[in-house]
C-alpha positions, 0 to 999 in steps of 0.5 A: 500500499503507497501513502501519498500526503496531499496538503494546500495553503499553508501560507508560511504557518507550517506547524500543523504540516509538520505535526501530521507528517510526524503522526502519519509518517512514513509516506511515499510521496508528499504534494503541496498545492500552493500557497507555500510562501517560500517554506518549500525547501523546509518542508522537503526537508521534513520528508524522506520521499519524493515531493511535488509543490506547485506555486499558487497565487500568493507565491509571488516571485516563486520558480515553482511550476503553475501546474505539473503532471504526475504519474501516481501509481498507474494514474495520471494526476494534474496538480494545480492551485486551481485560481487558473481554473476558476475554482472558487466558482466551481470545479466544472472548468478544472474537471472539463480540462482534466477530462479533455487532457486525459487525467485520471485525477485533478488536485487543486487548492485555493478554496481553503476548503476540502473537496472530493468528488470520485467521478466516472471519468476523473476524480477531483479533490481539494485537501483544503488548508491545513492552516487557514480553513474556511469550511463549516467548522473551520478545522485544518484539513488534508488528504491521504490518498492510498494505492493498494497492490491492485492499483485501486486508489482510496481518498480520506479527508482528515481534519485536526482536532482542537487538541493536535492544532499547532500555533 
């Protein structure tokens, strides 16, 4: 079983992410979907696995890619912050783009709200924000993606409880 940690929108408030990494390690991959604001080297130093990090709308002057294509197991994934696809207004544009380009998964951030849609043609997901949540209840969130030996993918949205939140 492979375990992938998917996060977004840390905005330099990185202690919750460090806590989660320590709590769930070992992991096989870390994906950060933008608005990392210069913490990429620090975060990479916390894990001993491949990392994929893309830039968000608040990653000014960043050399990070705006989006990437990844192969995760047998699945083709598009990772993007999402603002260039108008995700604040809905996932339709991102979904259509992912399907047109032959992706199995499209991952985005930006809204600070967790989202998971497992569709026939494409899975769309957003881990929310592990630092500045905006959904009802305002719990920091992240996604764990697991891939079993048969190549099947499973996704779990996870939340930090009050006693786990790092300041």
